[in-house]
Backbone and ligand atoms as CSV (ligand in chain L), in Angstrom:
chain,resi,resn,atom,element,x,y,z
A,1,MET,N,N,-25.865,-53.395,51.418
A,1,MET,CA,C,-25.772,-53.980,50.085
A,1,MET,C,C,-24.500,-54.837,50.020
A,2,SER,N,N,-24.642,-56.047,49.531
A,2,SER,CA,C,-23.475,-56.906,49.449
A,2,SER,C,C,-22.549,-56.398,48.344
A,3,THR,N,N,-21.295,-56.834,48.436
A,3,THR,CA,C,-20.319,-56.378,47.442
A,3,THR,C,C,-20.734,-56.787,46.027
A,4,SER,N,N,-21.232,-58.041,45.896
A,4,SER,CA,C,-21.586,-58.484,44.547
A,4,SER,C,C,-22.800,-57.717,44.030
A,5,ARG,N,N,-23.760,-57.422,44.931
A,5,ARG,CA,C,-24.940,-56.665,44.501
A,5,ARG,C,C,-24.519,-55.236,44.124
A,6,ARG,N,N,-23.614,-54.656,44.946
A,6,ARG,CA,C,-23.157,-53.288,44.664
A,6,ARG,C,C,-22.442,-53.234,43.306
A,7,SER,N,N,-21.588,-54.204,43.074
A,7,SER,CA,C,-20.862,-54.170,41.795
A,7,SER,C,C,-21.810,-54.426,40.624
A,8,PHE,N,N,-22.880,-55.240,40.880
A,8,PHE,CA,C,-23.850,-55.466,39.811
A,8,PHE,C,C,-24.565,-54.146,39.477
A,9,VAL,N,N,-24.936,-53.403,40.547
A,9,VAL,CA,C,-25.640,-52.129,40.336
A,9,VAL,C,C,-24.732,-51.155,39.589
A,10,ILE,N,N,-23.462,-51.082,40.010
A,10,ILE,CA,C,-22.521,-50.160,39.362
A,10,ILE,C,C,-22.328,-50.552,37.897
A,11,GLN,N,N,-22.185,-51.846,37.658
A,11,GLN,CA,C,-21.998,-52.304,36.272
A,11,GLN,C,C,-23.231,-52.016,35.430
A,12,SER,N,N,-24.426,-52.151,36.054
A,12,SER,CA,C,-25.657,-51.877,35.307
A,12,SER,C,C,-25.731,-50.419,34.920
A,13,ILE,N,N,-25.367,-49.541,35.866
A,13,ILE,CA,C,-25.435,-48.099,35.595
A,13,ILE,C,C,-24.424,-47.711,34.517
A,14,THR,N,N,-23.190,-48.170,34.662
A,14,THR,CA,C,-22.184,-47.797,33.660
A,14,THR,C,C,-22.510,-48.438,32.313
A,15,GLY,N,N,-23.084,-49.636,32.338
A,15,GLY,CA,C,-23.475,-50.297,31.095
A,15,GLY,C,C,-24.566,-49.510,30.399
A,16,ALA,N,N,-25.534,-49.007,31.172
A,16,ALA,CA,C,-26.620,-48.220,30.589
A,16,ALA,C,C,-26.066,-46.933,29.994
A,17,GLY,N,N,-25.085,-46.341,30.679
A,17,GLY,CA,C,-24.474,-45.104,30.164
A,17,GLY,C,C,-23.775,-45.362,28.848
A,18,ALA,N,N,-23.062,-46.471,28.793
A,18,ALA,CA,C,-22.349,-46.799,27.562
A,18,ALA,C,C,-23.337,-47.041,26.431
A,19,LEU,N,N,-24.447,-47.733,26.738
A,19,LEU,CA,C,-25.460,-47.987,25.720
A,19,LEU,C,C,-26.060,-46.685,25.228
A,20,ALA,N,N,-26.314,-45.751,26.143
A,20,ALA,CA,C,-26.897,-44.464,25.750
A,20,ALA,C,C,-25.969,-43.752,24.780
A,21,CYS,N,N,-24.666,-43.831,25.030
A,21,CYS,CA,C,-23.707,-43.182,24.141
A,21,CYS,C,C,-23.745,-43.816,22.757
A,22,VAL,N,N,-23.810,-45.138,22.720
A,22,VAL,CA,C,-23.823,-45.853,21.443
A,22,VAL,C,C,-25.127,-45.575,20.703
A,23,ALA,N,N,-26.227,-45.432,21.469
A,23,ALA,CA,C,-27.539,-45.261,20.853
A,23,ALA,C,C,-27.759,-43.863,20.301
A,24,LEU,N,N,-26.963,-42.887,20.737
A,24,LEU,CA,C,-27.152,-41.529,20.231
A,24,LEU,C,C,-26.907,-41.513,18.728
A,25,PRO,N,N,-27.728,-40.820,17.992
A,25,PRO,CA,C,-27.520,-40.796,16.542
A,25,PRO,C,C,-26.175,-40.185,16.178
A,26,HIS,N,N,-25.578,-40.751,15.159
A,26,HIS,CA,C,-24.269,-40.285,14.708
A,26,HIS,C,C,-24.319,-38.811,14.347
A,27,ALA,N,N,-25.486,-38.370,13.856
A,27,ALA,CA,C,-25.633,-36.985,13.419
A,27,ALA,C,C,-25.385,-35.997,14.564
A,28,ALA,N,N,-25.620,-36.450,15.800
A,28,ALA,CA,C,-25.436,-35.545,16.932
A,28,ALA,C,C,-23.984,-35.099,17.042
A,29,PHE,N,N,-23.074,-35.898,16.485
A,29,PHE,CA,C,-21.656,-35.578,16.592
A,29,PHE,C,C,-21.093,-35.040,15.267
A,30,ALA,N,N,-21.919,-34.982,14.252
A,30,ALA,CA,C,-21.424,-34.553,12.945
A,30,ALA,C,C,-21.011,-33.090,12.993
A,31,GLN,N,N,-19.864,-32.834,12.420
A,31,GLN,CA,C,-19.321,-31.483,12.366
A,31,GLN,C,C,-19.808,-30.780,11.117
A,32,ALA,N,N,-19.997,-29.489,11.233
A,32,ALA,CA,C,-20.358,-28.725,10.040
A,32,ALA,C,C,-19.090,-28.470,9.232
A,33,LEU,N,N,-19.199,-28.592,7.938
A,33,LEU,CA,C,-18.072,-28.287,7.054
A,33,LEU,C,C,-17.874,-26.771,7.032
A,34,THR,N,N,-16.652,-26.330,7.171
A,34,THR,CA,C,-16.381,-24.892,7.108
A,34,THR,C,C,-15.743,-24.553,5.762
A,35,ASP,N,N,-15.872,-23.293,5.380
A,35,ASP,CA,C,-15.289,-22.838,4.113
A,35,ASP,C,C,-13.768,-23.024,4.096
A,36,ALA,N,N,-13.157,-22.990,5.313
A,36,ALA,CA,C,-11.697,-23.076,5.415
A,36,ALA,C,C,-11.158,-24.499,5.362
A,37,ASP,N,N,-12.043,-25.488,5.450
A,37,ASP,CA,C,-11.612,-26.888,5.386
A,37,ASP,C,C,-10.855,-27.097,4.070
A,38,PRO,N,N,-9.671,-27.728,4.093
A,38,PRO,CA,C,-8.884,-27.884,2.862
A,38,PRO,C,C,-9.659,-28.491,1.699
A,39,GLN,N,N,-10.509,-29.477,1.970
A,39,GLN,CA,C,-11.272,-30.081,0.871
A,39,GLN,C,C,-12.354,-29.119,0.378
A,40,ALA,N,N,-12.897,-28.322,1.301
A,40,ALA,CA,C,-13.895,-27.320,0.911
A,40,ALA,C,C,-13.237,-26.293,-0.011
A,41,VAL,N,N,-12.029,-25.857,0.357
A,41,VAL,CA,C,-11.300,-24.883,-0.451
A,41,VAL,C,C,-11.029,-25.475,-1.842
A,42,ALA,N,N,-10.617,-26.748,-1.857
A,42,ALA,CA,C,-10.287,-27.400,-3.130
A,42,ALA,C,C,-11.491,-27.449,-4.076
A,43,LEU,N,N,-12.695,-27.584,-3.501
A,43,LEU,CA,C,-13.892,-27.690,-4.340
A,43,LEU,C,C,-14.674,-26.384,-4.415
A,44,GLY,N,N,-14.123,-25.327,-3.837
A,44,GLY,CA,C,-14.790,-24.023,-3.902
A,44,GLY,C,C,-16.066,-23.967,-3.086
A,45,TYR,N,N,-16.143,-24.790,-2.028
A,45,TYR,CA,C,-17.354,-24.809,-1.199
A,45,TYR,C,C,-17.496,-23.535,-0.382
A,46,LYS,N,N,-18.705,-23.013,-0.374
A,46,LYS,CA,C,-19.064,-21.894,0.513
A,46,LYS,C,C,-20.348,-22.286,1.218
A,47,ALA,N,N,-20.387,-22.114,2.549
A,47,ALA,CA,C,-21.597,-22.433,3.307
A,47,ALA,C,C,-22.745,-21.520,2.874
A,48,ASP,N,N,-22.387,-20.337,2.401
A,48,ASP,CA,C,-23.375,-19.443,1.788
A,48,ASP,C,C,-23.016,-19.389,0.305
A,49,GLY,N,N,-23.722,-20.197,-0.473
A,49,GLY,CA,C,-23.393,-20.328,-1.892
A,49,GLY,C,C,-23.409,-19.018,-2.664
A,50,THR,N,N,-24.164,-18.026,-2.164
A,50,THR,CA,C,-24.231,-16.746,-2.883
A,50,THR,C,C,-22.890,-16.011,-2.812
A,51,LYS,N,N,-21.994,-16.478,-1.923
A,51,LYS,CA,C,-20.670,-15.844,-1.812
A,51,LYS,C,C,-19.624,-16.533,-2.687
A,52,THR,N,N,-20.084,-17.417,-3.558
A,52,THR,CA,C,-19.169,-18.117,-4.463
A,52,THR,C,C,-18.448,-17.113,-5.363
A,53,ASP,N,N,-17.152,-17.349,-5.544
A,53,ASP,CA,C,-16.346,-16.511,-6.434
A,53,ASP,C,C,-16.710,-16.899,-7.878
A,54,THR,N,N,-17.564,-16.109,-8.496
A,54,THR,CA,C,-18.068,-16.475,-9.830
A,54,THR,C,C,-17.022,-16.311,-10.929
A,55,LYS,N,N,-15.930,-15.597,-10.616
A,55,LYS,CA,C,-14.845,-15.505,-11.612
A,55,LYS,C,C,-14.111,-16.843,-11.656
A,56,LYS,N,N,-13.916,-17.397,-10.463
A,56,LYS,CA,C,-13.220,-18.675,-10.366
A,56,LYS,C,C,-14.152,-19.831,-10.733
A,57,TYR,N,N,-15.438,-19.676,-10.396
A,57,TYR,CA,C,-16.415,-20.740,-10.658
A,57,TYR,C,C,-17.577,-20.185,-11.488
A,58,PRO,N,N,-17.338,-19.914,-12.773
A,58,PRO,CA,C,-18.396,-19.335,-13.616
A,58,PRO,C,C,-19.598,-20.264,-13.787
A,59,LYS,N,N,-19.415,-21.534,-13.442
A,59,LYS,CA,C,-20.488,-22.519,-13.549
A,59,LYS,C,C,-21.615,-22.213,-12.551
A,60,TYR,N,N,-21.263,-21.513,-11.466
A,60,TYR,CA,C,-22.273,-21.209,-10.444
A,60,TYR,C,C,-23.361,-20.315,-11.025
A,61,ALA,N,N,-24.598,-20.645,-10.723
A,61,ALA,CA,C,-25.727,-19.807,-11.140
A,61,ALA,C,C,-26.609,-19.581,-9.920
A,62,ALA,N,N,-27.148,-18.385,-9.813
A,62,ALA,CA,C,-28.025,-18.063,-8.696
A,62,ALA,C,C,-29.123,-19.116,-8.579
A,63,GLY,N,N,-29.416,-19.507,-7.374
A,63,GLY,CA,C,-30.455,-20.515,-7.148
A,63,GLY,C,C,-29.893,-21.912,-6.943
A,64,GLN,N,N,-28.628,-22.125,-7.378
A,64,GLN,CA,C,-28.006,-23.435,-7.147
A,64,GLN,C,C,-27.534,-23.481,-5.696
A,65,ASN,N,N,-27.793,-24.571,-5.028
A,65,ASN,CA,C,-27.270,-24.760,-3.665
A,65,ASN,C,C,-27.291,-26.250,-3.337
A,66,CYS,N,N,-26.721,-26.575,-2.192
A,66,CYS,CA,C,-26.627,-27.994,-1.810
A,66,CYS,C,C,-28.004,-28.651,-1.770
A,67,ALA,N,N,-28.997,-27.910,-1.262
A,67,ALA,CA,C,-30.341,-28.485,-1.126
A,67,ALA,C,C,-30.923,-28.895,-2.482
A,68,SER,N,N,-30.432,-28.290,-3.571
A,68,SER,CA,C,-30.952,-28.647,-4.897
A,68,SER,C,C,-29.945,-29.496,-5.678
A,69,CYS,N,N,-28.943,-30.003,-4.969
A,69,CYS,CA,C,-27.888,-30.805,-5.607
A,69,CYS,C,C,-28.217,-32.298,-5.503
A,70,ALA,N,N,-27.895,-33.024,-6.533
A,70,ALA,CA,C,-28.160,-34.471,-6.585
A,70,ALA,C,C,-27.411,-35.227,-5.484
A,71,LEU,N,N,-26.297,-34.656,-5.002
A,71,LEU,CA,C,-25.500,-35.367,-3.997
A,71,LEU,C,C,-25.933,-35.081,-2.563
A,72,TYR,N,N,-26.799,-34.093,-2.376
A,72,TYR,CA,C,-27.219,-33.710,-1.021
A,72,TYR,C,C,-28.027,-34.830,-0.383
A,73,GLN,N,N,-27.653,-35.195,0.852
A,73,GLN,CA,C,-28.316,-36.316,1.513
A,73,GLN,C,C,-29.371,-35.881,2.513
A,74,GLY,N,N,-29.497,-34.564,2.737
A,74,GLY,CA,C,-30.553,-34.077,3.620
A,74,GLY,C,C,-31.832,-33.908,2.814
A,75,LYS,N,N,-32.882,-33.523,3.517
A,75,LYS,CA,C,-34.127,-33.200,2.806
A,75,LYS,C,C,-33.976,-31.776,2.303
A,76,PRO,N,N,-34.658,-31.404,1.228
A,76,PRO,CA,C,-34.495,-30.053,0.667
A,76,PRO,C,C,-34.671,-28.939,1.700
A,77,ALA,N,N,-35.532,-29.130,2.688
A,77,ALA,CA,C,-35.776,-28.068,3.676
A,77,ALA,C,C,-34.793,-28.102,4.857
A,78,ASP,N,N,-33.943,-29.121,4.934
A,78,ASP,CA,C,-32.986,-29.222,6.048
A,78,ASP,C,C,-31.919,-28.134,5.953
A,79,ALA,N,N,-31.548,-27.561,7.105
A,79,ALA,CA,C,-30.507,-26.524,7.132
A,79,ALA,C,C,-29.147,-27.105,6.780
A,80,THR,N,N,-28.919,-28.358,7.174
A,80,THR,CA,C,-27.660,-29.027,6.856
A,80,THR,C,C,-27.954,-30.479,6.469
A,81,GLY,N,N,-27.013,-31.074,5.782
A,81,GLY,CA,C,-27.179,-32.469,5.394
A,81,GLY,C,C,-25.840,-33.047,4.972
A,82,GLY,N,N,-25.823,-34.319,4.784
A,82,GLY,CA,C,-24.589,-34.975,4.380
A,82,GLY,C,C,-24.309,-34.785,2.889
A,83,CYS,N,N,-23.049,-34.950,2.559
A,83,CYS,CA,C,-22.632,-34.932,1.153
A,83,CYS,C,C,-21.495,-35.945,1.053
A,84,PRO,N,N,-21.585,-36.907,0.144
A,84,PRO,CA,C,-20.543,-37.941,0.055
A,84,PRO,C,C,-19.151,-37.389,-0.212
A,85,LEU,N,N,-19.042,-36.187,-0.728
A,85,LEU,CA,C,-17.721,-35.623,-1.013
A,85,LEU,C,C,-16.998,-35.167,0.244
A,86,PHE,N,N,-17.746,-34.980,1.326
A,86,PHE,CA,C,-17.134,-34.441,2.541
A,86,PHE,C,C,-17.273,-35.363,3.743
A,87,GLY,N,N,-17.431,-36.644,3.499
A,87,GLY,CA,C,-17.454,-37.633,4.567
A,87,GLY,C,C,-18.516,-37.344,5.611
A,88,ALA,N,N,-18.093,-37.328,6.886
A,88,ALA,CA,C,-19.041,-37.166,7.984
A,88,ALA,C,C,-19.430,-35.713,8.228
A,89,LYS,N,N,-18.750,-34.785,7.572
A,89,LYS,CA,C,-19.056,-33.377,7.816
A,89,LYS,C,C,-20.318,-32.966,7.060
A,90,LYS,N,N,-21.134,-32.152,7.732
A,90,LYS,CA,C,-22.401,-31.701,7.138
A,90,LYS,C,C,-22.199,-30.438,6.321
A,91,VAL,N,N,-22.848,-30.386,5.191
A,91,VAL,CA,C,-22.808,-29.178,4.368
A,91,VAL,C,C,-24.104,-28.403,4.597
A,92,ALA,N,N,-24.059,-27.115,4.312
A,92,ALA,CA,C,-25.239,-26.275,4.510
A,92,ALA,C,C,-26.180,-26.404,3.318
A,93,GLY,N,N,-27.472,-26.440,3.586
A,93,GLY,CA,C,-28.458,-26.496,2.503
A,93,GLY,C,C,-28.282,-25.326,1.544
A,94,LYS,N,N,-27.820,-24.193,2.094
A,94,LYS,CA,C,-27.607,-23.000,1.260
A,94,LYS,C,C,-26.193,-22.943,0.683
A,95,GLY,N,N,-25.428,-23.996,0.935
A,95,GLY,CA,C,-24.049,-24.012,0.451
A,95,GLY,C,C,-23.957,-24.328,-1.039
A,96,TRP,N,N,-22.748,-24.312,-1.522
A,96,TRP,CA,C,-22.507,-24.659,-2.935
A,96,TRP,C,C,-21.050,-25.059,-3.089
A,97,CYS,N,N,-20.786,-25.991,-3.996
A,97,CYS,CA,C,-19.404,-26.296,-4.366
A,97,CYS,C,C,-19.377,-26.599,-5.853
A,98,SER,N,N,-18.171,-26.665,-6.409
A,98,SER,CA,C,-18.022,-26.813,-7.864
A,98,SER,C,C,-18.483,-28.170,-8.385
A,99,ALA,N,N,-18.806,-29.110,-7.476
A,99,ALA,CA,C,-19.296,-30.413,-7.921
A,99,ALA,C,C,-20.822,-30.440,-8.002
A,100,TRP,N,N,-21.435,-29.278,-7.822
A,100,TRP,CA,C,-22.906,-29.219,-7.837
A,100,TRP,C,C,-23.454,-29.887,-9.103
A,101,ALA,N,N,-24.473,-30.698,-8.928
A,101,ALA,CA,C,-25.149,-31.369,-10.052
A,101,ALA,C,C,-26.641,-31.288,-9.803
A,102,LYS,N,N,-27.362,-30.918,-10.807
A,102,LYS,CA,C,-28.807,-30.740,-10.656
A,102,LYS,C,C,-29.495,-32.024,-10.220
A,103,LYS,N,N,-30.335,-31.875,-9.183
A,103,LYS,CA,C,-31.107,-33.017,-8.704
A,103,LYS,C,C,-32.103,-33.417,-9.800
A,104,ALA,N,N,-32.212,-34.710,-10.027
A,104,ALA,CA,C,-33.128,-35.181,-11.090
A,104,ALA,C,C,-34.577,-34.886,-10.738
L,1,LIG,S1,S,-21.594,-31.787,-4.150
L,1,LIG,FE1,FE,-23.592,-30.799,-4.002
L,1,LIG,S2,S,-24.297,-31.236,-1.900
L,1,LIG,FE2,FE,-22.095,-31.645,-1.951
L,1,LIG,S3,S,-21.164,-29.716,-1.263
L,1,LIG,FE3,FE,-21.201,-29.684,-3.516
L,1,LIG,S4,S,-23.114,-28.595,-4.039
L,1,LIG,FE4,FE,-23.259,-29.236,-1.868
């Protein structure tokens, strides 16, 4: 194999690898929001909404969760989904935070 052909092959392979990385959906790298995240703490987020401190957040009512929130970007049946309040981090469908708003 000539040097130019070899370098073309190497460049093609590394180029394809780079494209594969770019083509992977962003969701594959999305981190799950944890209860300990400072912004989660600030908004009273719990990945298991039933563990919400109802003394601190009396607004919470059984049955409310991210999946039924107007801000939830996943489908209602999705285990996790996006929420504009937490950037790229995914919230749990069963989660809850004090910004919960009933889906229309
Ligand atoms: S705003 Fe809604 S979807 Fe976002 S974390 Fe709070 S309850 Fe969940």
